Biopython code that builds the backbone (N, CA, C, O; Angstrom):
import numpy as np
from Bio.PDB.StructureBuilder import StructureBuilder

atoms = [
    (1, "MET", "N", (0.997, 15.635, 9.764)),
    (1, "MET", "CA", (1.978, 16.038, 10.763)),
    (1, "MET", "C", (2.485, 14.808, 11.503)),
    (1, "MET", "O", (1.699, 13.966, 11.937)),
    (2, "HIS", "N", (3.778, 14.712, 11.641)),
    (2, "HIS", "CA", (4.380, 13.592, 12.336)),
    (2, "HIS", "C", (4.518, 13.925, 13.809)),
    (2, "HIS", "O", (4.961, 15.017, 14.166)),
    (3, "LYS", "N", (4.142, 12.996, 14.656)),
    (3, "LYS", "CA", (4.178, 13.223, 16.100)),
    (3, "LYS", "C", (5.593, 13.366, 16.633)),
    (3, "LYS", "O", (5.828, 14.126, 17.572)),
    (4, "ARG", "N", (6.533, 12.647, 16.046)),
    (4, "ARG", "CA", (7.864, 12.596, 16.644)),
    (4, "ARG", "C", (8.837, 13.621, 16.077)),
    (4, "ARG", "O", (9.961, 13.726, 16.568)),
    (5, "THR", "N", (8.435, 14.390, 15.046)),
    (5, "THR", "CA", (9.356, 15.350, 14.442)),
    (5, "THR", "C", (8.581, 16.394, 13.649)),
    (5, "THR", "O", (7.350, 16.397, 13.642)),
    (6, "THR", "N", (9.316, 17.277, 12.983)),
    (6, "THR", "CA", (8.699, 18.310, 12.150)),
    (6, "THR", "C", (8.673, 17.843, 10.693)),
    (6, "THR", "O", (9.437, 16.952, 10.321)),
    (7, "PRO", "N", (7.814, 18.426, 9.871)),
    (7, "PRO", "CA", (7.796, 18.050, 8.451)),
    (7, "PRO", "C", (9.150, 18.276, 7.772)),
    (7, "PRO", "O", (9.537, 17.499, 6.899)),
    (8, "LYS", "N", (9.868, 19.326, 8.160)),
    (8, "LYS", "CA", (11.178, 19.613, 7.560)),
    (8, "LYS", "C", (12.183, 18.505, 7.886)),
    (8, "LYS", "O", (12.900, 18.036, 7.003)),
    (9, "ILE", "N", (12.234, 18.094, 9.133)),
    (9, "ILE", "CA", (13.157, 17.024, 9.543)),
    (9, "ILE", "C", (12.746, 15.708, 8.889)),
    (9, "ILE", "O", (13.602, 14.941, 8.449)),
    (10, "PHE", "N", (11.445, 15.444, 8.822)),
    (10, "PHE", "CA", (10.962, 14.212, 8.195)),
    (10, "PHE", "C", (11.375, 14.161, 6.722)),
    (10, "PHE", "O", (11.798, 13.113, 6.235)),
    (11, "ALA", "N", (11.257, 15.281, 6.014)),
    (11, "ALA", "CA", (11.653, 15.333, 4.597)),
    (11, "ALA", "C", (13.153, 15.094, 4.445)),
    (11, "ALA", "O", (13.586, 14.415, 3.514)),
    (12, "ARG", "N", (13.950, 15.655, 5.365)),
    (12, "ARG", "CA", (15.400, 15.430, 5.317)),
    (12, "ARG", "C", (15.724, 13.960, 5.559)),
    (12, "ARG", "O", (16.619, 13.409, 4.919)),
    (13, "ALA", "N", (15.003, 13.323, 6.480)),
    (13, "ALA", "CA", (15.216, 11.894, 6.754)),
    (13, "ALA", "C", (14.920, 11.057, 5.511)),
    (13, "ALA", "O", (15.647, 10.110, 5.209)),
    (14, "LYS", "N", (13.865, 11.403, 4.799)),
    (14, "LYS", "CA", (13.530, 10.671, 3.569)),
    (14, "LYS", "C", (14.645, 10.805, 2.536)),
    (14, "LYS", "O", (14.988, 9.843, 1.849)),
    (15, "ARG", "N", (15.208, 12.012, 2.436)),
    (15, "ARG", "CA", (16.298, 12.231, 1.481)),
    (15, "ARG", "C", (17.526, 11.414, 1.888)),
    (15, "ARG", "O", (18.162, 10.785, 1.043)),
    (16, "LEU", "N", (17.859, 11.423, 3.185)),
    (16, "LEU", "CA", (18.998, 10.643, 3.670)),
    (16, "LEU", "C", (18.782, 9.142, 3.456)),
    (16, "LEU", "O", (19.737, 8.404, 3.213)),
    (17, "HIS", "N", (17.540, 8.697, 3.547)),
    (17, "HIS", "CA", (17.207, 7.288, 3.310)),
    (17, "HIS", "C", (17.585, 6.885, 1.881)),
    (17, "HIS", "O", (18.069, 5.778, 1.642)),
    (18, "ARG", "N", (17.360, 7.783, 0.958)),
    (18, "ARG", "CA", (17.679, 7.502, -0.447)),
    (18, "ARG", "C", (19.173, 7.634, -0.737)),
    (18, "ARG", "O", (19.654, 7.112, -1.743)),
    (19, "GLU", "N", (19.914, 8.330, 0.137)),
    (19, "GLU", "CA", (21.323, 8.613, -0.109)),
    (19, "GLU", "C", (22.222, 8.008, 0.975)),
    (19, "GLU", "O", (23.146, 8.665, 1.456)),
    (20, "MET", "N", (21.954, 6.772, 1.352)),
    (20, "MET", "CA", (22.739, 6.136, 2.411)),
    (20, "MET", "C", (24.202, 5.993, 2.003)),
    (20, "MET", "O", (24.526, 5.823, 0.828)),
    (21, "THR", "N", (25.073, 6.065, 3.004)),
    (21, "THR", "CA", (26.494, 5.842, 2.771)),
    (21, "THR", "C", (26.729, 4.338, 2.560)),
    (21, "THR", "O", (25.846, 3.520, 2.820)),
    (22, "GLU", "N", (27.905, 3.996, 2.096)),
    (22, "GLU", "CA", (28.221, 2.581, 1.887)),
    (22, "GLU", "C", (28.139, 1.775, 3.187)),
    (22, "GLU", "O", (27.545, 0.697, 3.190)),
    (23, "PRO", "N", (28.719, 2.264, 4.295)),
    (23, "PRO", "CA", (28.580, 1.513, 5.553)),
    (23, "PRO", "C", (27.108, 1.378, 5.997)),
    (23, "PRO", "O", (26.700, 0.322, 6.480)),
    (24, "GLU", "N", (26.322, 2.443, 5.833)),
    (24, "GLU", "CA", (24.904, 2.364, 6.194)),
    (24, "GLU", "C", (24.188, 1.314, 5.345)),
    (24, "GLU", "O", (23.407, 0.519, 5.868)),
    (25, "SER", "N", (24.449, 1.310, 4.053)),
    (25, "SER", "CA", (23.824, 0.320, 3.159)),
    (25, "SER", "C", (24.209, -1.099, 3.541)),
    (25, "SER", "O", (23.383, -2.011, 3.521)),
    (26, "LYS", "N", (25.476, -1.269, 3.889)),
    (26, "LYS", "CA", (25.952, -2.607, 4.251)),
    (26, "LYS", "C", (25.259, -3.105, 5.521)),
    (26, "LYS", "O", (24.804, -4.248, 5.571)),
    (27, "LEU", "N", (25.176, -2.256, 6.545)),
    (27, "LEU", "CA", (24.524, -2.677, 7.778)),
    (27, "LEU", "C", (23.019, -2.836, 7.574)),
    (27, "LEU", "O", (22.410, -3.745, 8.139)),
    (28, "TRP", "N", (22.421, -1.964, 6.776)),
    (28, "TRP", "CA", (20.983, -2.038, 6.519)),
    (28, "TRP", "C", (20.599, -3.371, 5.879)),
    (28, "TRP", "O", (19.514, -3.893, 6.133)),
    (29, "ALA", "N", (21.468, -3.910, 5.068)),
    (29, "ALA", "CA", (21.200, -5.207, 4.437)),
    (29, "ALA", "C", (21.012, -6.305, 5.492)),
    (29, "ALA", "O", (20.326, -7.295, 5.238)),
    (30, "HIS", "N", (21.616, -6.134, 6.666)),
    (30, "HIS", "CA", (21.496, -7.126, 7.736)),
    (30, "HIS", "C", (20.356, -6.818, 8.707)),
    (30, "HIS", "O", (19.867, -7.714, 9.395)),
    (31, "LEU", "N", (19.934, -5.554, 8.765)),
    (31, "LEU", "CA", (18.910, -5.156, 9.731)),
    (31, "LEU", "C", (17.499, -5.123, 9.152)),
    (31, "LEU", "O", (16.525, -5.323, 9.877)),
    (32, "ARG", "N", (17.388, -4.875, 7.870)),
    (32, "ARG", "CA", (16.074, -4.663, 7.261)),
    (32, "ARG", "C", (15.240, -5.937, 7.236)),
    (32, "ARG", "O", (15.760, -7.047, 7.353)),
    (33, "ALA", "N", (13.958, -5.752, 7.085)),
    (33, "ALA", "CA", (13.010, -6.858, 6.897)),
    (33, "ALA", "C", (13.086, -7.906, 8.007)),
    (33, "ALA", "O", (13.007, -9.106, 7.740)),
    (34, "HIS", "N", (13.239, -7.452, 9.243)),
    (34, "HIS", "CA", (13.225, -8.343, 10.412)),
    (34, "HIS", "C", (14.331, -9.399, 10.360)),
    (34, "HIS", "O", (14.154, -10.504, 10.873)),
    (35, "ARG", "N", (15.460, -9.070, 9.749)),
    (35, "ARG", "CA", (16.546, -10.039, 9.632)),
    (35, "ARG", "C", (17.325, -10.223, 10.926)),
    (35, "ARG", "O", (18.072, -11.191, 11.068)),
    (36, "MET", "N", (17.159, -9.310, 11.862)),
    (36, "MET", "CA", (17.837, -9.413, 13.164)),
    (36, "MET", "C", (16.805, -9.941, 14.153)),
    (36, "MET", "O", (16.189, -9.176, 14.894)),
    (37, "GLY", "N", (16.626, -11.253, 14.153)),
    (37, "GLY", "CA", (15.566, -11.844, 14.967)),
    (37, "GLY", "C", (14.238, -11.434, 14.359)),
    (37, "GLY", "O", (14.061, -11.504, 13.143)),
    (38, "ASP", "N", (13.332, -11.018, 15.172)),
    (38, "ASP", "CA", (12.057, -10.524, 14.657)),
    (38, "ASP", "C", (11.912, -9.044, 14.983)),
    (38, "ASP", "O", (10.808, -8.556, 15.227)),
    (39, "VAL", "N", (13.040, -8.334, 14.984)),
    (39, "VAL", "CA", (13.058, -6.920, 15.361)),
    (39, "VAL", "C", (12.917, -6.054, 14.115)),
    (39, "VAL", "O", (13.598, -6.258, 13.109)),
    (40, "HIS", "N", (12.021, -5.089, 14.209)),
    (40, "HIS", "CA", (11.790, -4.155, 13.111)),
    (40, "HIS", "C", (12.677, -2.927, 13.283)),
    (40, "HIS", "O", (12.537, -2.179, 14.251)),
    (41, "PHE", "N", (13.588, -2.727, 12.341)),
    (41, "PHE", "CA", (14.436, -1.543, 12.327)),
    (41, "PHE", "C", (13.964, -0.585, 11.249)),
    (41, "PHE", "O", (13.425, -1.002, 10.224)),
    (42, "ARG", "N", (14.168, 0.680, 11.486)),
    (42, "ARG", "CA", (13.960, 1.733, 10.483)),
    (42, "ARG", "C", (15.301, 2.398, 10.257)),
    (42, "ARG", "O", (16.112, 2.507, 11.177)),
    (43, "ASN", "N", (15.536, 2.840, 9.036)),
    (43, "ASN", "CA", (16.768, 3.587, 8.806)),
    (43, "ASN", "C", (16.427, 5.053, 8.564)),
    (43, "ASN", "O", (15.360, 5.386, 8.048)),
    (44, "GLN", "N", (17.365, 5.924, 8.953)),
    (44, "GLN", "CA", (17.182, 7.371, 8.863)),
    (44, "GLN", "C", (15.858, 7.771, 9.518)),
    (44, "GLN", "O", (14.979, 8.356, 8.885)),
    (45, "HIS", "N", (15.749, 7.445, 10.767)),
    (45, "HIS", "CA", (14.523, 7.615, 11.556)),
    (45, "HIS", "C", (14.587, 8.941, 12.318)),
    (45, "HIS", "O", (15.532, 9.182, 13.070)),
    (46, "ALA", "N", (13.597, 9.787, 12.125)),
    (46, "ALA", "CA", (13.552, 11.098, 12.775)),
    (46, "ALA", "C", (12.939, 10.990, 14.166)),
    (46, "ALA", "O", (11.881, 10.390, 14.356)),
    (47, "ILE", "N", (13.637, 11.590, 15.138)),
    (47, "ILE", "CA", (13.157, 11.668, 16.517)),
    (47, "ILE", "C", (13.448, 13.092, 16.980)),
    (47, "ILE", "O", (14.611, 13.474, 17.117)),
    (48, "GLY", "N", (12.413, 13.868, 17.219)),
    (48, "GLY", "CA", (12.618, 15.271, 17.580)),
    (48, "GLY", "C", (13.313, 15.985, 16.440)),
    (48, "GLY", "O", (12.906, 15.859, 15.285)),
    (49, "ASN", "N", (14.355, 16.730, 16.753)),
    (49, "ASN", "CA", (15.105, 17.452, 15.722)),
    (49, "ASN", "C", (16.287, 16.654, 15.181)),
    (49, "ASN", "O", (17.136, 17.198, 14.475)),
    (50, "TYR", "N", (16.339, 15.384, 15.509)),
    (50, "TYR", "CA", (17.475, 14.547, 15.124)),
    (50, "TYR", "C", (17.039, 13.416, 14.205)),
    (50, "TYR", "O", (15.893, 12.967, 14.235)),
    (51, "ILE", "N", (17.986, 12.970, 13.386)),
    (51, "ILE", "CA", (17.765, 11.817, 12.514)),
    (51, "ILE", "C", (18.827, 10.797, 12.881)),
    (51, "ILE", "O", (20.024, 11.069, 12.795)),
    (52, "VAL", "N", (18.372, 9.615, 13.292)),
    (52, "VAL", "CA", (19.311, 8.560, 13.679)),
    (52, "VAL", "C", (19.482, 7.598, 12.513)),
    (52, "VAL", "O", (18.580, 7.439, 11.691)),
    (53, "ASP", "N", (20.636, 6.963, 12.446)),
    (53, "ASP", "CA", (20.915, 6.066, 11.324)),
    (53, "ASP", "C", (19.956, 4.880, 11.301)),
    (53, "ASP", "O", (19.339, 4.592, 10.275)),
    (54, "PHE", "N", (19.833, 4.192, 12.439)),
    (54, "PHE", "CA", (18.944, 3.032, 12.526)),
    (54, "PHE", "C", (18.238, 3.058, 13.875)),
    (54, "PHE", "O", (18.818, 3.450, 14.888)),
    (55, "CYS", "N", (16.987, 2.637, 13.873)),
    (55, "CYS", "CA", (16.224, 2.626, 15.112)),
    (55, "CYS", "C", (15.280, 1.433, 15.115)),
    (55, "CYS", "O", (14.602, 1.151, 14.128)),
    (56, "ALA", "N", (15.255, 0.742, 16.249)),
    (56, "ALA", "CA", (14.253, -0.295, 16.499)),
    (56, "ALA", "C", (13.294, 0.331, 17.521)),
    (56, "ALA", "O", (13.510, 0.200, 18.726)),
    (57, "PRO", "N", (12.242, 1.005, 17.056)),
    (57, "PRO", "CA", (11.378, 1.770, 17.959)),
    (57, "PRO", "C", (10.793, 0.961, 19.114)),
    (57, "PRO", "O", (10.761, 1.442, 20.247)),
    (58, "ARG", "N", (10.340, -0.237, 18.849)),
    (58, "ARG", "CA", (9.728, -1.033, 19.916)),
    (58, "ARG", "C", (10.742, -1.507, 20.942)),
    (58, "ARG", "O", (10.388, -1.768, 22.091)),
    (59, "LYS", "N", (11.998, -1.618, 20.536)),
    (59, "LYS", "CA", (13.066, -2.035, 21.446)),
    (59, "LYS", "C", (13.792, -0.832, 22.040)),
    (59, "LYS", "O", (14.652, -0.987, 22.907)),
    (60, "LYS", "N", (13.444, 0.370, 21.572)),
    (60, "LYS", "CA", (14.072, 1.615, 22.042)),
    (60, "LYS", "C", (15.594, 1.543, 21.875)),
    (60, "LYS", "O", (16.350, 1.941, 22.761)),
    (61, "LEU", "N", (16.023, 1.028, 20.719)),
    (61, "LEU", "CA", (17.442, 0.887, 20.427)),
    (61, "LEU", "C", (17.793, 1.704, 19.188)),
    (61, "LEU", "O", (17.130, 1.607, 18.156)),
    (62, "ILE", "N", (18.832, 2.497, 19.305)),
    (62, "ILE", "CA", (19.348, 3.300, 18.200)),
    (62, "ILE", "C", (20.753, 2.810, 17.880)),
    (62, "ILE", "O", (21.546, 2.523, 18.776)),
    (63, "ILE", "N", (21.045, 2.719, 16.587)),
    (63, "ILE", "CA", (22.386, 2.366, 16.126)),
    (63, "ILE", "C", (22.890, 3.516, 15.277)),
    (63, "ILE", "O", (22.247, 3.918, 14.307)),
    (64, "GLU", "N", (24.040, 4.038, 15.649)),
    (64, "GLU", "CA", (24.650, 5.146, 14.930)),
    (64, "GLU", "C", (25.978, 4.708, 14.336)),
    (64, "GLU", "O", (26.760, 4.012, 14.983)),
    (65, "LEU", "N", (26.225, 5.124, 13.096)),
    (65, "LEU", "CA", (27.504, 4.866, 12.442)),
    (65, "LEU", "C", (28.246, 6.185, 12.340)),
    (65, "LEU", "O", (27.707, 7.175, 11.847)),
    (66, "ASP", "N", (29.472, 6.194, 12.803)),
    (66, "ASP", "CA", (30.254, 7.421, 12.847)),
    (66, "ASP", "C", (31.417, 7.364, 11.883)),
    (66, "ASP", "O", (32.138, 6.370, 11.805)),
    (67, "GLY", "N", (31.585, 8.448, 11.153)),
    (67, "GLY", "CA", (32.747, 8.626, 10.295)),
    (67, "GLY", "C", (33.690, 9.631, 10.936)),
    (67, "GLY", "O", (33.495, 10.014, 12.089)),
    (68, "SER", "N", (34.692, 10.055, 10.214)),
    (68, "SER", "CA", (35.702, 10.955, 10.772)),
    (68, "SER", "C", (35.125, 12.309, 11.176)),
    (68, "SER", "O", (35.698, 12.975, 12.038)),
    (69, "GLN", "N", (34.007, 12.737, 10.583)),
    (69, "GLN", "CA", (33.412, 14.022, 10.945)),
    (69, "GLN", "C", (32.981, 14.052, 12.403)),
    (69, "GLN", "O", (32.869, 15.128, 12.991)),
    (70, "HIS", "N", (32.741, 12.903, 12.987)),
    (70, "HIS", "CA", (32.279, 12.844, 14.372)),
    (70, "HIS", "C", (33.397, 13.177, 15.365)),
    (70, "HIS", "O", (33.125, 13.483, 16.526)),
    (71, "LEU", "N", (34.644, 13.118, 14.914)),
    (71, "LEU", "CA", (35.754, 13.527, 15.781)),
    (71, "LEU", "C", (35.685, 15.025, 16.069)),
    (71, "LEU", "O", (36.161, 15.489, 17.105)),
    (72, "GLU", "N", (35.088, 15.776, 15.141)),
    (72, "GLU", "CA", (35.017, 17.230, 15.257)),
    (72, "GLU", "C", (33.684, 17.725, 15.820)),
    (72, "GLU", "O", (33.513, 18.927, 16.020)),
    (73, "GLN", "N", (32.760, 16.839, 16.074)),
    (73, "GLN", "CA", (31.448, 17.275, 16.554)),
    (73, "GLN", "C", (31.032, 16.535, 17.812)),
    (73, "GLN", "O", (29.865, 16.177, 17.973)),
    (74, "LYS", "N", (31.983, 16.305, 18.699)),
    (74, "LYS", "CA", (31.713, 15.559, 19.927)),
    (74, "LYS", "C", (30.644, 16.230, 20.776)),
    (74, "LYS", "O", (29.794, 15.552, 21.352)),
    (75, "GLU", "N", (30.679, 17.552, 20.859)),
    (75, "GLU", "CA", (29.707, 18.276, 21.676)),
    (75, "GLU", "C", (28.285, 18.077, 21.137)),
    (75, "GLU", "O", (27.355, 17.824, 21.903)),
    (76, "TYR", "N", (28.127, 18.193, 19.827)),
    (76, "TYR", "CA", (26.819, 17.979, 19.199)),
    (76, "TYR", "C", (26.344, 16.548, 19.440)),
    (76, "TYR", "O", (25.185, 16.329, 19.793)),
    (77, "ASP", "N", (27.233, 15.577, 19.252)),
    (77, "ASP", "CA", (26.866, 14.171, 19.453)),
    (77, "ASP", "C", (26.438, 13.914, 20.898)),
    (77, "ASP", "O", (25.501, 13.156, 21.152)),
    (78, "GLU", "N", (27.129, 14.549, 21.837)),
    (78, "GLU", "CA", (26.781, 14.364, 23.247)),
    (78, "GLU", "C", (25.399, 14.960, 23.548)),
    (78, "GLU", "O", (24.590, 14.342, 24.239)),
    (79, "GLU", "N", (25.140, 16.146, 23.033)),
    (79, "GLU", "CA", (23.836, 16.798, 23.220)),
    (79, "GLU", "C", (22.716, 15.927, 22.642)),
    (79, "GLU", "O", (21.657, 15.755, 23.245)),
    (80, "ARG", "N", (22.983, 15.401, 21.486)),
    (80, "ARG", "CA", (22.038, 14.523, 20.786)),
    (80, "ARG", "C", (21.777, 13.263, 21.601)),
    (80, "ARG", "O", (20.629, 12.848, 21.763)),
    (81, "SER", "N", (22.838, 12.659, 22.110)),
    (81, "SER", "CA", (22.703, 11.438, 22.916)),
    (81, "SER", "C", (21.904, 11.699, 24.190)),
    (81, "SER", "O", (21.073, 10.881, 24.583)),
    (82, "VAL", "N", (22.154, 12.828, 24.829)),
    (82, "VAL", "CA", (21.413, 13.172, 26.051)),
    (82, "VAL", "C", (19.916, 13.263, 25.739)),
    (82, "VAL", "O", (19.092, 12.743, 26.492)),
    (83, "PHE", "N", (19.566, 13.921, 24.635)),
    (83, "PHE", "CA", (18.162, 14.035, 24.252)),
    (83, "PHE", "C", (17.540, 12.662, 23.992)),
    (83, "PHE", "O", (16.461, 12.360, 24.500)),
    (84, "LEU", "N", (18.223, 11.834, 23.200)),
    (84, "LEU", "CA", (17.679, 10.526, 22.831)),
    (84, "LEU", "C", (17.546, 9.612, 24.052)),
    (84, "LEU", "O", (16.568, 8.876, 24.179)),
    (85, "LYS", "N", (18.527, 9.664, 24.940)),
    (85, "LYS", "CA", (18.447, 8.867, 26.167)),
    (85, "LYS", "C", (17.306, 9.348, 27.058)),
    (85, "LYS", "O", (16.681, 8.547, 27.753)),
    (86, "SER", "N", (17.033, 10.654, 27.039)),
    (86, "SER", "CA", (15.921, 11.190, 27.839)),
    (86, "SER", "C", (14.574, 10.675, 27.326)),
    (86, "SER", "O", (13.577, 10.686, 28.049)),
    (87, "LYS", "N", (14.559, 10.228, 26.081)),
    (87, "LYS", "CA", (13.345, 9.644, 25.489)),
    (87, "LYS", "C", (13.293, 8.128, 25.694)),
    (87, "LYS", "O", (12.385, 7.462, 25.197)),
    (88, "GLY", "N", (14.272, 7.585, 26.430)),
    (88, "GLY", "CA", (14.272, 6.165, 26.758)),
    (88, "GLY", "C", (15.052, 5.271, 25.814)),
    (88, "GLY", "O", (14.987, 4.047, 25.936)),
    (89, "TYR", "N", (15.790, 5.850, 24.872)),
    (89, "TYR", "CA", (16.548, 5.054, 23.905)),
    (89, "TYR", "C", (17.928, 4.670, 24.428)),
    (89, "TYR", "O", (18.572, 5.432, 25.148)),
    (90, "ARG", "N", (18.365, 3.473, 24.049)),
    (90, "ARG", "CA", (19.749, 3.042, 24.234)),
    (90, "ARG", "C", (20.443, 3.290, 22.904)),
    (90, "ARG", "O", (19.826, 3.150, 21.848)),
    (91, "ILE", "N", (21.707, 3.653, 22.942)),
    (91, "ILE", "CA", (22.431, 3.995, 21.718)),
    (91, "ILE", "C", (23.686, 3.140, 21.602)),
    (91, "ILE", "O", (24.502, 3.073, 22.521)),
    (92, "LEU", "N", (23.818, 2.492, 20.453)),
    (92, "LEU", "CA", (25.052, 1.776, 20.110)),
    (92, "LEU", "C", (25.737, 2.566, 19.008)),
    (92, "LEU", "O", (25.102, 2.950, 18.025)),
    (93, "ARG", "N", (27.032, 2.809, 19.171)),
    (93, "ARG", "CA", (27.794, 3.545, 18.162)),
    (93, "ARG", "C", (28.901, 2.656, 17.597)),
    (93, "ARG", "O", (29.589, 1.942, 18.327)),
    (94, "PHE", "N", (29.046, 2.724, 16.291)),
    (94, "PHE", "CA", (30.105, 1.993, 15.603)),
    (94, "PHE", "C", (30.775, 2.940, 14.615)),
    (94, "PHE", "O", (30.129, 3.818, 14.043)),
    (95, "TRP", "N", (32.072, 2.752, 14.421)),
    (95, "TRP", "CA", (32.775, 3.489, 13.381)),
    (95, "TRP", "C", (32.466, 2.851, 12.030)),
    (95, "TRP", "O", (32.251, 1.642, 11.939)),
    (96, "ASN", "N", (32.445, 3.667, 10.994)),
    (96, "ASN", "CA", (32.191, 3.160, 9.639)),
    (96, "ASN", "C", (33.122, 2.012, 9.288)),
    (96, "ASN", "O", (32.691, 1.009, 8.719)),
    (97, "HIS", "N", (34.408, 2.157, 9.629)),
    (97, "HIS", "CA", (35.377, 1.107, 9.257)),
    (97, "HIS", "C", (35.074, -0.215, 9.975)),
    (97, "HIS", "O", (35.402, -1.283, 9.458)),
    (98, "GLU", "N", (34.451, -0.155, 11.159)),
    (98, "GLU", "CA", (34.060, -1.398, 11.841)),
    (98, "GLU", "C", (32.997, -2.136, 11.032)),
    (98, "GLU", "O", (33.055, -3.357, 10.886)),
    (99, "VAL", "N", (32.040, -1.399, 10.514)),
    (99, "VAL", "CA", (30.977, -2.011, 9.720)),
    (99, "VAL", "C", (31.551, -2.592, 8.429)),
    (99, "VAL", "O", (31.181, -3.691, 8.015)),
    (100, "MET", "N", (32.443, -1.857, 7.809)),
    (100, "MET", "CA", (32.992, -2.293, 6.531)),
    (100, "MET", "C", (33.951, -3.475, 6.679)),
    (100, "MET", "O", (33.991, -4.348, 5.812)),
    (101, "ASN", "N", (34.728, -3.512, 7.777)),
    (101, "ASN", "CA", (35.781, -4.512, 7.912)),
    (101, "ASN", "C", (35.497, -5.621, 8.906)),
    (101, "ASN", "O", (36.182, -6.644, 8.910)),
    (102, "ASN", "N", (34.486, -5.426, 9.757)),
    (102, "ASN", "CA", (34.233, -6.405, 10.806)),
    (102, "ASN", "C", (32.729, -6.493, 11.083)),
    (102, "ASN", "O", (32.293, -6.386, 12.229)),
    (103, "THR", "N", (31.963, -6.686, 10.044)),
    (103, "THR", "CA", (30.504, -6.683, 10.134)),
    (103, "THR", "C", (29.989, -7.713, 11.131)),
    (103, "THR", "O", (29.058, -7.430, 11.884)),
    (104, "ASP", "N", (30.577, -8.893, 11.146)),
    (104, "ASP", "CA", (30.089, -9.937, 12.057)),
    (104, "ASP", "C", (30.185, -9.514, 13.522)),
    (104, "ASP", "O", (29.285, -9.798, 14.312)),
    (105, "SER", "N", (31.265, -8.841, 13.881)),
    (105, "SER", "CA", (31.412, -8.368, 15.265)),
    (105, "SER", "C", (30.369, -7.298, 15.596)),
    (105, "SER", "O", (29.808, -7.294, 16.692)),
    (106, "VAL", "N", (30.112, -6.399, 14.656)),
    (106, "VAL", "CA", (29.091, -5.363, 14.846)),
    (106, "VAL", "C", (27.727, -6.020, 15.055)),
    (106, "VAL", "O", (26.984, -5.639, 15.960)),
    (107, "LEU", "N", (27.406, -6.992, 14.228)),
    (107, "LEU", "CA", (26.111, -7.686, 14.348)),
    (107, "LEU", "C", (26.017, -8.443, 15.672)),
    (107, "LEU", "O", (24.940, -8.526, 16.263)),
    (108, "THR", "N", (27.119, -8.986, 16.134)),
    (108, "THR", "CA", (27.124, -9.693, 17.421)),
    (108, "THR", "C", (26.816, -8.733, 18.565)),
    (108, "THR", "O", (26.042, -9.068, 19.462)),
    (109, "VAL", "N", (27.413, -7.547, 18.542)),
    (109, "VAL", "CA", (27.141, -6.551, 19.584)),
    (109, "VAL", "C", (25.670, -6.147, 19.565)),
    (109, "VAL", "O", (25.041, -6.032, 20.616)),
    (110, "ILE", "N", (25.125, -5.933, 18.370)),
    (110, "ILE", "CA", (23.706, -5.563, 18.249)),
    (110, "ILE", "C", (22.830, -6.693, 18.775)),
    (110, "ILE", "O", (21.908, -6.456, 19.556)),
    (111, "TRP", "N", (23.114, -7.907, 18.353)),
    (111, "TRP", "CA", (22.328, -9.075, 18.786)),
    (111, "TRP", "C", (22.391, -9.244, 20.299)),
    (111, "TRP", "O", (21.370, -9.486, 20.943)),
    (112, "ASP", "N", (23.595, -9.115, 20.871)),
    (112, "ASP", "CA", (23.751, -9.244, 22.321)),
    (112, "ASP", "C", (22.972, -8.154, 23.055)),
    (112, "ASP", "O", (22.395, -8.410, 24.112)),
    (113, "SER", "N", (22.955, -6.966, 22.514)),
    (113, "SER", "CA", (22.209, -5.871, 23.133)),
    (113, "SER", "C", (20.705, -6.141, 23.108)),
    (113, "SER", "O", (19.998, -5.842, 24.070)),
    (114, "LEU", "N", (20.228, -6.700, 22.017)),
    (114, "LEU", "CA", (18.801, -7.046, 21.921)),
    (114, "LEU", "C", (18.450, -8.168, 22.891)),
    (114, "LEU", "O", (17.405, -8.126, 23.540)),
    (115, "LYS", "N", (19.314, -9.166, 22.991)),
    (115, "LYS", "CA", (19.079, -10.278, 23.924)),
    (115, "LYS", "C", (19.099, -9.788, 25.367)),
    (115, "LYS", "O", (18.277, -10.191, 26.190)),
    (116, "GLU", "N", (20.053, -8.914, 25.653)),
    (116, "GLU", "CA", (20.182, -8.371, 27.010)),
    (116, "GLU", "C", (18.918, -7.617, 27.413)),
    (116, "GLU", "O", (18.471, -7.714, 28.556)),
    (117, "GLN", "N", (18.351, -6.877, 26.489)),
    (117, "GLN", "CA", (17.125, -6.132, 26.788)),
    (117, "GLN", "C", (15.970, -7.098, 27.063)),
    (117, "GLN", "O", (15.151, -6.853, 27.949)),
    (118, "ASN", "N", (15.906, -8.178, 26.316)),
    (118, "ASN", "CA", (14.822, -9.155, 26.498)),
    (118, "ASN", "C", (14.912, -9.838, 27.854)),
    (118, "ASN", "O", (13.899, -10.279, 28.398)),
    (119, "GLU", "N", (16.126, -9.928, 28.405)),
    (119, "GLU", "CA", (16.322, -10.603, 29.690)),
    (119, "GLU", "C", (15.960, -9.706, 30.881)),
    (119, "GLU", "O", (15.760, -10.191, 31.995)),
    (120, "THR", "N", (15.879, -8.399, 30.631)),
    (120, "THR", "CA", (15.559, -7.500, 31.757)),
    (120, "THR", "C", (14.096, -7.192, 31.836)),
    (120, "THR", "O", (13.666, -6.454, 32.722)),
]
sb = StructureBuilder()
sb.init_structure("model")
sb.init_model(0)
sb.init_chain("A")
sb.init_seg("    ")
for serial, (resi, resn, name, xyz) in enumerate(atoms, 1):
    if name == "N":
        sb.init_residue(resn, " ", resi, " ")
    sb.init_atom(name, np.array(xyz, "f"), 0.0, 1.0, " ", f" {name:<3s}", serial, name[0])
structure = sb.get_structure()
């Protein structure tokens, strides 16, 4: 039994891990294996009833990539964000096209957010 989620959600996260989107795969190549400083990220990480795209658990940082479907699910995304923030997480959101077309800027925002946390 997983402390942070249910077995059903955990199994779905594992499936999503194997079926990452192109933007997720591209960003994961930069985040995995402690490539962002010495920060450990997980992809498709289950927290409660939600699965986040990327999470640095020790830094309490979540990175979400949004596609066009997120324009139609603003209420769900807001509910999800409220829950995750109540657990102490900070959330960075990027559009898929930002990751695909401007990866360096996305990585700079992530890096700056990690540095900012270390300074507080």
